C-alpha positions in Angstrom: 11.9 -1.7 -7.3 8.8 -3.0 -7.9 0.9 -8.0 -2.5 -2.5 -9.4 -1.6 -5.6 -7.2 -1.1 -8.1 -9.1 1.4 -8.4 -11.6 4.2 -11.3 -13.3 2.5 -13.0 -13.1 -0.9 -15.8 -10.5 -1.3 -19.1 -12.2 -1.0 -22.2 -10.9 -2.8 -25.6 -11.1 -1.2 -27.7 -13.9 -2.8 -31.4 -13.6 -3.3 -33.7 -16.5 -4.1 -35.2 -16.4 -7.6 -36.4 -18.9 -10.2 -33.5 -17.9 -12.5 -30.1 -16.7 -11.1 -27.7 -14.5 -13.0 -24.1 -13.7 -12.0 -23.3 -10.0 -11.5 -21.5 -8.6 -14.6 -17.7 -8.5 -14.4 -16.1 -5.2 -13.7 -13.2 -4.0 -15.9 -10.4 -1.5 -15.4 -9.4 0.4 -18.6 -6.1 2.1 -18.9 -5.7 4.7 -21.6 -2.7 6.5 -23.1 -1.3 9.7 -21.6 -2.4 12.9 -23.4 -5.7 11.7 -24.9 -8.9 13.8 -24.8 -10.5 12.1 -21.8 -13.9 13.8 -22.3 -14.0 12.8 -25.9 -13.1 9.2 -25.1 -15.6 8.8 -22.3 -18.3 10.4 -24.4 -17.6 7.9 -27.1 -17.8 5.0 -24.6 -21.1 6.3 -23.3 -22.6 6.6 -26.9 -21.3 3.2 -27.9 -22.5 1.6 -24.7 -26.1 3.0 -25.0 -26.3 2.1 -28.7 -25.2 -1.5 -28.0 -27.6 -1.8 -25.1 -30.5 -0.6 -27.2 -29.5 -3.0 -30.1 -29.5 -6.0 -27.7 -32.6 -5.0 -25.7 -30.6 -4.5 -22.5 -30.7 -1.7 -20.0 -28.5 -0.1 -17.4 -29.9 -2.5 -14.9 -27.8 -5.1 -16.6 -24.6 -3.1 -17.0 -23.5 0.2 -15.5 -21.1 1.5 -18.1 -18.3 3.7 -16.8 -18.6 3.8 -13.0 -15.7 6.1 -12.3 -13.0 8.0 -14.2 -9.9 8.3 -12.1 -8.7 11.8 -11.1 -5.0 11.4 -12.0 -4.3 7.8 -12.9 -5.1 7.5 -16.7 -8.2 5.3 -16.8 -11.6 4.3 -15.5 -13.6 1.2 -14.4 -17.1 -0.1 -15.0 -19.3 -2.9 -16.3 -19.9 -3.3 -20.0 -21.8 -5.5 -22.4 -19.5 -7.7 -24.6 -19.9 -5.5 -27.7 -18.9 -2.4 -25.9 -16.0 -4.1 -24.2 -14.7 -5.3 -27.5 -15.0 -1.8 -28.9 -13.1 -0.4 -26.0 -10.3 -3.0 -26.4 -10.0 -2.0 -30.1 -9.9 1.8 -29.4 -6.5 3.3 -30.1 -6.8 5.4 -27.0 -6.6 2.3 -24.8 -3.4 0.6 -23.5 -5.0 -2.2 -21.5 -8.3 -3.7 -20.4 -8.1 -5.8 -17.3 -10.8 -7.7 -15.3 -11.1 -6.4 -11.8 -10.0 -8.6 -8.9 -9.6 -8.7 -5.2 -6.5 -8.0 -3.0 -6.0 -8.8 0.6 -4.0 -7.6 3.6 -0.7 -9.5 4.3 -0.8 -10.8 7.8 0.0 -14.3 9.1 -2.8 -15.9 10.9 -1.4 -16.8 14.0 25.3 7.1 8.5 23.4 10.3 8.7 24.5 13.7 9.9 24.4 13.4 13.6 21.8 15.5 15.3 20.2 15.2 18.8 19.6 11.5 18.9 17.1 10.1 21.3 17.1 6.6 22.8 13.7 4.8 23.4 14.3 2.0 25.9 12.2 -1.1 25.7 11.2 -0.4 22.2 9.5 -3.0 20.0 11.9 -5.4 18.3 11.3 -3.9 14.8 12.4 -0.4 16.0 15.4 -2.0 17.9 16.4 -3.7 14.6 16.0 -0.8 12.3 18.3 1.4 14.4 21.2 -1.0 14.6 23.0 -1.7 11.3 23.9 -5.3 12.2 20.2 -5.9 13.1 19.4 -7.3 16.5 19.9 -10.5 18.3 16.8 -12.6 18.9 14.5 -11.0 21.4 11.4 -8.9 21.7 12.6 -5.4 22.8 15.7 -3.2 22.8 16.8 0.4 22.4 15.5 2.5 19.4 18.0 5.2 18.6 16.6 7.9 16.4 16.4 11.7 15.7 13.4 13.0 17.6 12.7 15.7 15.0 12.5 13.2 12.1 9.2 12.9 10.3 8.2 16.5 10.8 6.4 18.1 7.9 5.8 14.8 6.2 2.7 12.8 5.3 2.1 9.1 5.4 -1.0 7.9 3.5 -2.1 4.5 4.9 -3.9 2.8 2.0 -5.5 0.0 4.0 -8.6 -0.7 6.2 -8.6 2.8 7.8 -7.1 4.2 11.0 -8.4 4.5 14.5 -7.7 8.2 14.4 -8.6 8.9 18.0 -6.0 6.5 19.4 -3.9 8.3 22.0 -0.6 7.1 20.4 -1.3 9.3 17.4 -1.5 12.6 19.4 -3.9 14.2 16.9 -1.7 13.6 13.9 -4.0 10.9 12.3 -6.9 12.1 10.1 -9.4 10.5 7.8 -8.7 11.2 4.1 -10.8 9.1 1.8 -12.8 5.9 1.5 -13.3 3.8 -1.6 -15.6 1.5 0.5 -19.1 2.8 0.2 -20.5 4.0 3.6 -17.4 3.1 5.6 -14.9 5.6 6.9 -13.5 3.9 10.1 -11.1 1.0 10.6 -13.4 -1.9 11.2 -10.6 -4.5 10.9 -7.6 -3.2 12.8 -4.9 -3.8 10.2 -4.7 -0.2 9.0 -4.4 1.1 12.5 -1.6 -1.3 13.2 0.3 -0.3 10.2 -0.2 3.4 10.9 1.2 2.8 14.4 4.4 1.3 13.0 4.8 4.2 10.7 4.3 7.0 13.2 2.8 6.3 16.6 4.5 7.6 19.7 5.7 4.3 21.2 5.7 2.0 18.2 6.4 4.3 15.3 9.6 4.8 13.2 8.8 8.5 12.4 7.0 9.8 15.4 6.2 13.3 14.0 4.8 12.4 10.7 1.1 13.1 9.8 -1.0 10.0 9.2 -3.8 10.0 6.6 -6.4 7.1 6.4 -7.2 6.0 2.9 -9.7 3.1 3.3 -9.7 0.7 0.3 -10.2 -2.6 2.3 -13.4 -3.7 4.1 -13.9 -5.2 7.5 -12.6 -8.6 6.2 -9.4 -7.0 4.8 -10.5 -7.3 1.2 -10.8 -4.8 -1.6 -11.1 -4.6 -5.3 -8.3 -3.7 -7.7 -10.4 -0.8 -9.0 -11.0 0.5 -5.4 -7.3 0.3 -4.6 -6.5 2.3 -7.7 -9.2 4.8 -6.7 -7.5 5.2 -3.3 -4.0 5.7 -4.9 -5.6 8.1 -7.4 -7.1 10.2 -4.5 -3.7 10.3 -2.8 -2.0 11.6 -5.9 -4.7 14.3 -6.2 -4.4 15.2 -2.5 -0.6 15.4 -2.5 -0.7 17.5 -5.6 -3.4 19.9 -4.5 -1.8 20.4 -1.0 1.8 20.9 -2.2 3.1 17.7 -0.5 5.1 16.3 -3.4 8.4 14.7 -2.3 7.3 14.8 1.3 4.8 12.0 1.2 4.7 8.2 1.3 2.0 5.6 0.5 2.1 2.5 2.8 0.3 -0.4 1.1 0.4 -3.6 3.1 -1.8 -5.6 0.7 -1.5 -7.7 -2.4 -3.0 -10.0 -5.0 -2.3 -11.6 -8.4 -0.4 -9.6 -10.9 -2.2 -6.5 -12.2 -0.8 -4.2 -14.7 -3.4 -1.6 -13.8 -2.4 -1.6 -10.1 1.2 -1.4 -11.0 0.6 1.5 -13.4 -1.2 3.3 -10.5 1.9 2.8 -8.4 4.0 4.3 -11.2 1.7 7.3 -11.4 2.2 8.0 -7.7 5.9 7.7 -8.1 5.9 10.1 -11.1 4.0 12.6 -8.9 6.6 12.6 -6.1 5.2 10.0 -3.8 7.2 7.1 -2.3 5.3 3.9 -2.4 6.2 1.1 0.1 4.5 -2.3 -0.5 4.4 -5.7 1.0 6.2 -8.6 -0.8 3.4 -11.0 0.2 3.1 -14.0 2.5 3.2 -17.1 0.3 6.8 -18.0 0.5 7.2 -17.7 -3.2 8.7 -15.4 -5.8 6.9 -12.1 -5.6 7.4 -11.3 -9.3 3.9 -12.6 -10.2 2.0 -10.5 -7.6 0.9 -6.9 -7.3 1.7 -4.3 -6.2 4.9 -6.1 -5.1 6.1 -6.3 -8.7 5.5 -2.6 -9.5 8.7 -1.3 -10.9 8.7 1.9 -8.9 7.6 0.6 -5.5 9.9 -0.2 -2.6 9.0 -3.8 -2.0 9.5 -5.1 1.5 10.2 -8.7 2.7 9.9 -9.7 6.4 12.4 -11.1 8.8 11.8 -12.8 12.1 13.8 -12.7 15.3 17.5 -13.4 14.6 17.6 -11.6 11.2 16.4 -14.6 9.1 13.7 -14.3 6.5 10.3 -15.1 7.9 9.1 -18.5 6.7 6.0 -16.9 5.1 7.7 -14.0 3.4 7.9 -13.9 -0.4 11.3 -13.3 -2.0 13.0 -12.7 -5.3 14.5 -10.0 -7.4 11.6 -7.6 -7.1 12.3 -7.2 -3.4 14.3 -4.1 -2.3 14.7 -4.5 1.4 13.8 -6.5 4.5 12.4 -5.3 7.8 10.9 -7.0 10.9 7.5 -8.5 10.2 7.1 -11.1 12.9 5.4 -10.5 16.3 5.1 -6.8 15.7 3.4 -4.8 18.5 1.4 -1.7 17.5 -1.8 0.2 17.8 -5.2 -1.4 17.3 -9.0 -0.8 17.3 -11.6 -1.3 20.0 -10.4 1.5 22.2 -8.2 4.5 22.0 -5.4 2.7 23.9 -5.7 -0.8 22.3 -2.6 -2.7 21.0 -2.1 -6.0 19.2 0.8 -8.1 18.2 0.6 -9.6 14.7 2.9 -10.9 11.9 3.3 -10.6 8.1 5.0 -8.7 5.4 2.1 -6.2 6.1 4.0 -5.4 9.4 7.4 -5.1 7.7 6.1 -2.6 5.1 5.2 0.3 7.5 8.7 0.1 9.0 9.9 1.2 5.5 7.2 3.7 5.0 8.1 5.2 8.3 11.8 5.1 7.4 11.0 6.9 4.2 9.4 10.0 5.8 12.1 9.8 8.6 14.8 10.3 6.0 12.9 12.8 3.9 12.6 15.0 6.9 16.1 14.5 8.2 18.0 14.7 4.9 15.7 16.7 2.6 15.7 13.9 0.0 14.1 15.4 -3.1 12.5 12.5 -4.9 11.1 9.0 -4.5 14.2 7.7 -6.3 16.5 9.5 -3.8 14.6 8.0 -0.9 14.8 4.4 -2.3 18.5 4.8 -3.1 19.2 6.2 0.4 17.4 3.3 2.1 19.4 0.8 0.0 22.7 2.6 0.7 22.1 2.7 4.4 21.0 -0.9 4.7 23.0 -3.6 6.4 24.3 -6.0 3.7 24.3 -9.9 3.8 22.7 -10.0 7.2 19.4 -11.8 6.3 19.5 -15.5 6.8 17.9 -17.5 3.9 16.9 -14.4 2.1 15.5 -16.5 -0.8 16.5 -17.1 -4.4 17.2 -13.8 -6.2 16.5 -11.6 -3.1 18.7 -8.6 -2.4 20.2 -9.3 1.0 19.5 -5.9 2.6 18.3 -5.2 6.1 16.7 -1.8 6.8 18.7 0.7 9.0 18.0 4.3 9.9 21.7 5.4 9.8 22.1 6.7 13.3 25.6 5.2 13.7 24.7 2.4 16.1 
């Protein structure tokens, strides 16, 4: 098991001056497990200050270490060339990677039987996920599900935020953390839409789960690799501190170019008992060279359109794990506490799987992220996706209700 992080590139404010100088590049440093973090960061600070003094530079030119992650083994910052070379050569360090930008992934334009409930006129994605053979082309149908599923679980929406006051969330949506300075609300809509597919009353797979907003993308749908890692790092800390291991999922409908640092952060979440569902991406290409789609421990989700065929935009390939509906998905939105919107992308397919993850955790007591992934694969309808793409596993998500 194995993205793109923004709708548009981040744009820095430009100021007129006789001489212009580009902002220094930011780097993400990953170090080995078990090192003395305090000793390493003290060494970096001393080396950095010495090199700045030697070259007649100041901290107005470079910031040094900007943040040490809480759980993910590493930090990010801006460094002069000499300090950067020294960090790369330090035996504590596994990898040094230039920071980048990721974007949201939308297109412009059999269980033990319990008391199953049928939601009539449900969105096509819910209709499909509750019928093993998928669904015929259409827009609505019956969603058959266990009404208790999702209870005592936690879905962390690592995205643009959540409109927590939306009536569809019934008080179950809360703000958790923001890696975007000065921003705590969803000023884009994408995160609210994804949260609605995970767990809203009318549009959600797991209607009892708790939804936590982790804002790592700005109003344009863009965010830095370092900020996304910061968000994942916060989730790991929150899950650990609150005793939520093996009852939590991260939903990340975003992606960008391959990043070992981002993939490693996904691995850290997995190692700490958190399921991570990620978007395959919207470039109609092999997802192996993108992140977090290529992260080994993620559940990577491709999109289908009406009629069970792979959506024309959906990435494909061996790093995918599962397909779910991603085209013309109706869910919650921003602008008012009753707003809705219909949009498309692997971004929309991913929260179906995040919701299915907490649905199954609650219903079956699955005890690890691996158990959740294996169960989703075992339940899936096989060989139903038309034109799944070269190397893709042909699996369509199903909640196991017997229909």
